[in-house]
C-alpha positions as CSV (number, residue, x, y, z in Angstrom):
1,L,0.1,0.0,0.1
2,A,2.8,2.5,0.8
3,Q,4.2,2.2,-2.7
4,E,0.9,2.4,-4.2
5,Y,0.1,5.6,-2.4
6,A,3.6,6.9,-2.3
7,P,5.3,5.6,-5.5
8,H,8.5,7.9,-5.0
9,A,8.8,7.1,-1.4
10,Q,11.9,5.3,-0.1
11,L,10.5,2.2,1.9
12,V,12.7,1.7,4.9
13,Y,12.7,-1.5,7.2
14,N,14.1,0.6,10.4
15,D,15.4,-1.7,13.3
16,Y,17.4,-1.4,16.5
17,M,20.5,-3.6,16.0
18,R,23.6,-3.0,18.2
19,E,27.1,-3.5,16.8
20,D,28.1,-5.8,19.6
21,S,27.9,-9.7,19.9
22,G,24.7,-9.5,22.0
23,S,22.8,-8.5,18.8
24,A,24.3,-11.2,16.6
25,K,21.0,-13.3,16.6
26,H,18.8,-10.4,15.8
27,R,20.9,-9.2,13.1
28,A,20.9,-12.6,11.4
29,G,17.1,-12.6,11.9
30,V,16.7,-9.2,10.2
31,L,18.9,-10.3,7.2
32,T,16.4,-13.7,6.9
33,M,13.1,-11.6,7.3
34,L,14.6,-9.1,4.6
35,A,15.2,-12.1,2.3
36,E,11.6,-13.4,3.0
37,L,10.2,-10.2,2.2
38,E,12.4,-9.8,-1.1
39,K,11.0,-13.4,-2.0
40,R,7.5,-12.4,-1.4
41,G,7.8,-9.4,-3.7
42,T,7.6,-6.8,-0.6
43,P,9.2,-3.5,-1.6
44,V,12.1,-2.4,0.7
45,H,14.6,0.0,-0.6
46,A,16.7,0.5,2.6
47,L,17.7,-0.7,5.9
48,G,17.3,1.7,8.8
49,L,20.0,1.2,11.5
50,Q,18.7,2.6,14.8
51,A,22.2,3.1,16.1
52,H,22.1,3.5,19.9
53,I,25.6,2.3,20.2
54,C,27.6,0.7,23.2
55,S,26.4,-2.4,24.9
56,W,23.5,-2.2,27.4
57,D,25.3,-5.1,29.2
58,E,28.2,-3.8,31.0
59,S,29.7,-7.3,31.3
60,K,30.4,-7.2,27.6
61,K,33.3,-5.1,26.1
62,R,33.0,-4.2,22.6
63,G,35.9,-5.2,20.6
64,R,37.5,-5.8,17.1
65,E,35.7,-9.0,16.7
66,D,32.3,-7.1,17.2
67,M,33.2,-4.5,14.5
68,L,34.2,-7.4,12.1
69,E,30.7,-9.1,12.6
70,W,29.1,-5.5,12.1
71,R,31.2,-5.2,8.9
72,K,29.9,-8.7,8.0
73,F,26.2,-7.7,8.5
74,L,26.4,-4.5,6.6
75,D,28.1,-6.6,3.7
76,E,25.2,-8.9,3.6
77,A,22.6,-6.2,3.7
78,T,24.0,-4.0,1.1
79,A,24.8,-7.2,-1.1
80,M,21.2,-7.9,-1.1
81,G,20.6,-4.4,-2.7
82,Y,19.5,-2.4,0.2
83,D,20.7,1.2,0.9
84,L,21.6,1.9,4.5
85,L,20.3,4.8,6.9
86,I,21.6,5.6,10.3
87,T,18.2,6.6,12.0
88,E,18.8,7.4,15.4
89,F,22.6,7.9,16.5
90,D,23.6,8.2,20.2
91,V,26.2,6.8,22.6
92,N,25.0,5.2,25.9
93,D,27.9,5.9,28.4
94,R,26.4,4.0,31.3
95,A,29.5,1.7,31.4
96,L,32.2,4.6,31.4
97,P,33.9,6.4,34.3
98,A,32.0,9.2,36.0
99,D,34.8,11.7,35.2
100,I,33.4,13.8,32.4
101,A,36.8,14.0,30.2
102,K,37.2,10.3,30.4
103,R,33.5,9.7,29.8
104,D,33.4,12.2,26.8
105,A,36.6,10.6,25.4
106,G,35.4,7.1,25.7
107,V,31.9,8.2,23.9
108,A,34.0,9.9,21.2
109,A,36.2,6.9,20.7
110,A,33.3,4.4,20.3
111,A,31.3,6.5,18.0
112,R,34.4,7.1,15.8
113,V,35.1,3.3,15.5
114,F,31.5,2.6,14.7
115,L,31.0,5.4,12.4
116,D,34.3,4.8,10.6
117,V,32.8,1.3,9.8
118,T,29.3,2.1,9.1
119,L,30.0,5.3,7.1
120,S,32.6,3.3,4.7
121,Y,29.5,2.0,2.8
122,P,28.7,4.3,0.0
123,R,25.1,3.2,0.1
124,L,24.7,4.7,3.5
125,K,23.4,8.4,2.5
126,D,21.4,9.4,5.6
127,F,22.7,10.0,9.1
128,L,20.3,11.1,11.7
129,L,21.3,11.9,15.4
130,W,19.0,11.0,18.0
131,G,19.0,14.6,19.4
132,M,21.7,17.0,19.6
133,A,22.2,18.0,23.2
134,D,22.5,15.7,26.2
135,H,19.7,17.1,28.3
136,I,17.1,16.3,25.8
137,S,18.2,12.8,25.1
138,W,15.7,9.9,25.9
139,L,18.3,8.2,27.7
140,Q,17.9,10.7,30.6
141,T,14.5,9.3,31.2
142,W,14.3,5.6,29.9
143,D,14.2,3.4,32.9
144,E,16.5,0.7,31.5
145,A,19.3,3.3,30.8
146,P,20.5,5.0,33.9
147,R,24.0,5.0,35.1
148,K,24.6,3.3,38.4
149,D,26.2,6.4,39.8
150,K,22.8,8.2,38.8
151,L,24.8,10.9,36.7
152,A,23.1,12.1,33.7
153,Q,24.2,10.5,30.4
154,R,26.2,12.5,27.8
155,P,25.4,10.5,24.7
156,L,25.1,13.5,22.1
157,P,27.5,15.9,20.3
158,Y,26.7,19.0,22.7
159,D,26.3,19.2,26.3
160,A,23.4,20.7,28.2
161,Q,24.8,24.1,27.9
162,L,25.1,23.6,24.0
163,R,28.9,23.4,24.0
164,A,30.3,21.0,21.5
165,K,32.0,17.9,23.0
166,P,34.6,15.2,21.7
167,L,31.6,13.4,20.2
168,R,30.8,16.3,17.8
169,E,34.6,16.1,16.4
170,A,34.4,12.4,16.3
171,I,31.2,12.7,14.1
172,A,32.8,15.4,12.0
173,G,36.0,13.5,11.3
174,A,34.3,10.2,10.5
175,M,32.4,12.3,8.0
176,R,35.4,13.7,6.5
177,A,37.0,10.4,6.2
178,M,34.2,8.7,4.5
179,P,34.1,8.0,0.8
180,D,32.3,10.5,-1.5
181,R,28.7,9.9,-2.1
182,Q,26.9,10.0,-5.6
183,A,23.6,11.4,-5.9
């Protein structure tokens, strides 16, 4: 129906998939579902990545293996012909130290690793943040996201006083480093 009523719209399947190993089964299920939709003739043009990055499970550390698996997932999705969109980018800092400088550096480093891999795909043409400033982030009020030390999260490029943080430069640097996109 969407294609019938909006024939020029980009039809996107949008889902939350982490880059870490805790989301491997879900990512595999998404690829299976997309293949089944294609087999049925259901039009889907792109895969939306709700990129709420960093593990919710503090016992799991993100590593090189996670990014290799993330790249494999993106390879498979683009090989199926799907464009990619980052639709809800932010960085959960609940497992990082309370010290603001260390926390902001950890958020920026995690973002840069994720974005360097994800933005390396020329089929990724849209990048949306899930807010710009920390004080309006959904992570401040979501019951499952609080830090054990009760400090406010710092998941976005600007702090509550709208001052740029290291995350802003990490995003800009990843965008400068990404391959050119064709219209």
